[in-house]
C-alpha positions in Angstrom: -0.1 0.0 0.0 1.3 3.7 -0.6 -0.1 6.5 0.8 1.1 8.8 -1.5 2.6 11.9 1.0 5.7 13.4 0.5 8.1 14.4 3.4 11.4 15.7 2.1 14.7 15.0 4.0 15.4 17.7 6.8 18.8 17.5 8.1 17.8 19.3 11.4 15.0 16.9 12.7 15.9 14.4 15.3 14.0 12.1 17.4 16.0 10.4 20.4 14.7 7.7 22.9 16.5 7.6 26.2 16.1 6.1 29.6 14.2 9.3 30.6 11.9 9.1 27.8 11.2 10.3 24.1 12.5 13.5 22.8 11.8 15.3 19.5 14.2 18.1 18.4 13.4 20.0 14.9 15.3 22.8 14.0 16.8 25.8 15.8 14.5 27.7 17.9 11.7 25.1 17.5 9.9 23.1 20.2 11.1 20.3 22.2 9.0 17.5 23.4 10.0 15.6 26.4 8.5 12.5 27.9 9.3 10.6 31.1 7.3 9.9 34.3 5.2 12.9 33.6 4.8 14.9 30.2 6.6 18.0 30.0 6.3 20.1 27.0 8.5 23.3 26.4 9.4 25.7 23.2 12.1 28.0 22.8 10.4 30.5 23.4 6.8 29.8 24.4 5.0 26.5 25.4 2.5 24.1 24.3 0.6 24.0 27.6 -2.8 22.8 26.0 -0.9 19.6 25.1 0.6 19.0 28.6 -0.9 16.5 31.1 -3.1 18.7 33.7 -4.6 15.8 35.6 -5.6 12.2 35.6 -4.0 8.7 35.6 -2.1 7.0 38.2 -3.1 4.7 40.9 -5.5 5.7 44.0 -9.0 5.8 44.7 -11.2 4.6 42.0 -13.5 7.5 42.6 -12.2 10.8 43.8 -15.0 13.2 44.8 -13.9 16.7 44.1 -14.0 18.8 47.0 -12.3 22.0 48.1 -8.9 22.1 46.5 -10.0 19.0 44.2 -12.5 21.3 42.5 -9.5 23.0 41.0 -8.4 19.7 39.7 -11.7 18.9 38.2 -12.0 22.4 36.5 -8.4 22.1 35.1 -9.0 18.5 33.6 -12.3 19.9 32.1 -10.7 22.7 30.7 -7.8 20.9 29.4 -10.1 18.2 27.7 -12.1 21.1 26.2 -9.4 23.0 24.8 -7.9 19.9 23.0 -11.2 19.1 21.3 -11.9 22.6 20.3 -8.5 23.6 19.3 -9.7 24.2 15.6 -12.8 26.3 16.5 -10.5 29.4 17.5 -10.8 32.1 14.9 -8.0 32.7 12.6 -6.2 36.2 12.1 -5.2 36.2 8.7 -1.7 38.0 7.5 -2.0 41.2 5.7 0.4 43.2 3.8 2.6 45.2 6.4 2.1 48.8 6.7 5.0 50.5 8.3 3.5 53.7 10.2 4.7 57.0 9.5 6.3 58.9 12.5 5.0 62.4 13.5 5.8 64.9 11.0 8.8 67.1 12.1 7.9 70.1 13.9 9.5 73.2 12.7 8.9 75.1 16.0 10.6 72.4 17.7 13.5 72.4 15.4 13.9 76.2 15.7 13.7 76.1 19.6 16.5 73.4 19.3 18.7 75.5 17.3 18.4 78.7 19.2 19.2 76.7 22.5 22.4 75.3 20.7 23.1 78.8 19.0 22.9 80.5 22.6 24.0 77.9 24.8 27.8 79.6 25.1 26.6 83.2 24.9 26.4 85.1 28.2 23.2 86.7 28.6 25.2 90.0 29.4 26.0 90.2 25.7 22.4 90.7 24.6 23.3 92.0 21.0 25.4 88.6 20.5 22.6 86.6 22.1 20.1 88.0 19.7 22.4 87.7 16.5 22.8 83.9 17.4 19.1 83.5 17.6 18.3 85.1 14.4 20.9 83.0 12.7 19.3 80.0 14.1 15.9 81.1 12.8 17.2 81.5 9.2 18.5 77.9 9.1 15.5 76.2 11.1 13.3 75.9 8.1 15.9 74.3 6.1 17.1 72.1 9.0 13.3 71.1 9.4 12.9 70.0 5.9 16.3 68.1 5.8 15.0 66.2 8.9 11.5 65.6 7.3 13.2 64.4 4.1 15.5 62.0 6.2 12.4 60.8 8.3 10.5 59.9 5.1 13.5 58.4 3.5 13.9 56.0 6.6 10.2 55.0 6.4 10.2 54.4 2.5 13.2 52.1 3.2 11.4 50.4 5.9 8.3 50.1 4.1 10.2 48.6 0.8 11.6 45.9 3.3 8.4 45.0 4.5 6.8 44.8 1.1 9.9 42.8 -0.1 9.0 40.3 2.8 5.4 40.3 2.1 6.1 39.5 -1.6 8.5 36.4 -0.4 5.7 35.2 1.7 3.2 35.3 -1.3 6.1 33.6 -3.5 6.5 30.8 -0.7 10.1 31.6 -0.2 11.1 28.7 2.2 13.1 30.8 4.8 10.3 33.3 5.2 7.3 30.9 5.4 9.0 28.6 7.8 10.0 31.6 10.0 6.3 33.0 9.7 4.9 29.7 10.9 7.4 29.0 13.6 6.5 32.3 15.1 2.7 31.8 14.6 2.8 28.1 16.2 4.9 29.3 19.1 2.5 32.5 19.5 -0.6 30.3 19.5 0.9 27.2 21.4 0.1 25.0 18.6 2.0 21.6 18.7 3.5 21.6 15.4 6.7 22.3 13.5 6.9 23.3 9.8 9.4 21.0 7.8 9.9 22.3 4.2 8.1 24.1 1.5 7.6 22.6 -1.7 6.1 24.9 -4.2 2.5 25.9 -2.8 2.7 23.0 -0.5 4.0 22.9 3.3 5.2 19.7 5.1 4.3 19.9 8.9 4.6 17.7 11.9 2.7 17.3 14.7 3.7 15.6 17.8 1.3 13.8 20.1 2.0 12.3 23.5 0.3 9.0 24.5 -3.4 8.8 25.3 -2.6 8.3 28.9 -0.6 11.4 29.1 -2.3 13.7 26.6 -6.0 12.6 27.7 -5.5 11.3 31.2 -7.2 8.4 32.7 -10.0 10.3 34.6 -12.5 12.2 33.1 -14.4 15.0 35.1 -18.1 14.2 35.3 -21.3 14.9 37.5 -22.9 12.0 39.3 -26.4 11.9 39.9 -26.1 13.5 43.2 -24.6 16.7 41.3 -21.0 16.0 42.8 -18.2 16.9 40.6 -16.0 13.5 40.1 -13.1 12.2 38.5 -14.3 9.0 37.2 -12.1 6.4 35.7 -12.3 6.6 31.7 -12.8 3.7 29.6 -10.2 2.6 27.0 -12.5 3.1 24.1 -13.6 6.6 25.4 -10.0 7.5 25.7 -9.0 6.7 22.5 -11.8 8.2 20.9 -11.0 11.6 22.8 -7.4 11.0 21.7 -8.5 10.8 18.0 -10.5 13.5 18.4 -7.9 15.7 19.8 -5.5 14.7 17.1 -8.0 15.5 14.4 -8.6 18.9 16.1 -4.9 19.8 16.0 -4.7 18.9 12.4 -7.3 21.0 11.6 -6.2 24.0 13.7 -2.7 23.6 12.4 -3.6 23.5 8.7 -6.0 26.5 9.4 -3.2 28.6 11.1 -0.8 27.9 8.1 -3.2 29.2 5.6 -4.1 32.2 7.6 -0.4 33.5 8.2 1.1 32.0 4.8 -1.3 33.1 2.1 0.7 31.9 -0.5 0.1 28.3 0.4 -2.3 26.0 -1.2 -1.8 22.7 0.4 -0.6 21.4 3.6 0.7 17.7 4.3 0.7 16.7 8.1 2.3 14.0 9.8 1.5 13.2 13.5 4.2 11.4 15.4 4.2 9.7 18.6 7.7 9.6 20.1 6.2 7.9 23.3 4.3 5.2 21.6 4.7 1.7 23.3 5.8 0.3 20.3 8.5 2.9 19.9 8.4 6.2 18.0 5.6 5.9 15.3 3.9 7.9 12.8 0.3 7.5 13.8 -1.5 9.6 11.2 -0.9 11.4 7.8 -3.1 14.0 6.5 -3.3 16.2 3.1 -5.6 19.1 3.3 -5.9 22.1 0.8 -6.8 25.9 1.6 -10.1 25.7 -0.1 -11.4 23.1 2.1 -10.1 24.1 5.6 -9.7 27.8 5.4 -11.4 29.4 2.0 -10.3 33.0 1.4 -12.3 35.4 3.4 -13.0 32.7 6.1 -12.3 33.2 9.8 -12.7 29.8 11.1 -12.0 26.2 10.0 -14.8 25.4 7.4 -14.9 21.7 8.4 -15.5 20.4 11.9 -15.2 16.7 11.5 -12.0 15.5 9.9 -12.8 11.9 9.5 -16.1 12.6 7.8 -14.4 15.1 5.4 -12.0 12.3 4.7 -15.1 10.0 3.8 -16.5 12.9 1.6 -13.1 13.0 -0.3 -12.5 16.6 0.7 -9.2 15.8 2.4 -6.9 12.6 2.7 -6.7 11.2 6.1 -4.7 8.0 6.9 -5.1 6.8 10.4 -5.6 3.0 11.4 -7.3 1.8 14.5 -7.5 -1.5 16.0 -9.2 -3.7 18.7 -12.0 -3.2 20.8 -10.5 0.2 22.5 -10.1 1.5 18.7 -6.8 2.8 19.4 -4.7 4.2 16.7 -2.1 1.9 15.3 1.3 2.8 14.3 1.4 3.1 10.2 3.3 0.3 8.7 7.0 1.9 8.6 7.7 0.1 5.5 5.2 2.1 3.5 6.9 4.6 1.3 5.4 7.7 3.0 6.2 6.7 6.5 9.6 5.4 5.4 10.5 8.8 4.0 9.3 10.3 7.1 10.9 8.0 9.6 14.2 8.5 7.4 14.6 12.0 8.8 14.4 11.0 12.2 17.6 10.1 14.0 16.8 7.5 16.7 19.2 7.0 19.6 18.7 4.3 22.3 
């Protein structure tokens, strides 16, 4: 079987598996993901707090009644799950041609007063005639000096505007350096768990790093029992994996939408979801290809599709994700497949 996705080799993408857990490093200034006893996500700068474990899991009482301080745990986990599943519902802010603001016009009166002070600074007030002569000389040059400063200010503004316009043209032309830098900054700013890999024409290749279901989703779910009490009930495996898949799909849509919003020259996005901490070892658990017109048509502020698997069934997007067993857990994609093999080839795995 061949999925038909392309992931060009990138020299600065590394995945290491150590005794402390998995670690993914992708490029300079890009996020690192560490796994160990407890999920910890960090970016330089920024963070991916929405993809960090907030609560749940571990041993202990089978049913924890949230009282007093535990209410915070319940609310935190509820907010965490809600954020994971609604990541793609956040309105997008589209990039626009940069307009460098102009500084305030040079004030001729300020210039005249400045020149007067400079001209009379060393003239004693007792020498009234010399003092007045210096002021008159300053007044004669004030107009010319104000015009010179205004011209200099306008030239500096025009130079900055030309540089900004050149940057915008490069962004529209999908210059790889400009696009990757733009996306890195956008993902860090909005705390999206993604890293741009490469640009090929109007297509961007992206990687999303997802933690394990136990760490990302947790083992307990905040619920309200029949008595109205807030509880942290143990979550069934099928439900946990379903939430996990929903979170991954939401992240794919959010990352693709953000990409199309801030890089207007791109028309297609190919997204790979990798799980560094998968029990079977570092794995690719999903591949997805999306187009701008389906995800974020021109002029739209929100993602146009809400259900990624349904969109795949309707041939709006290409989504590869295999699930198995009664728990319907995502299965790592076969490493021998051409698309997966190309992606894994750029990962440097260390024991």
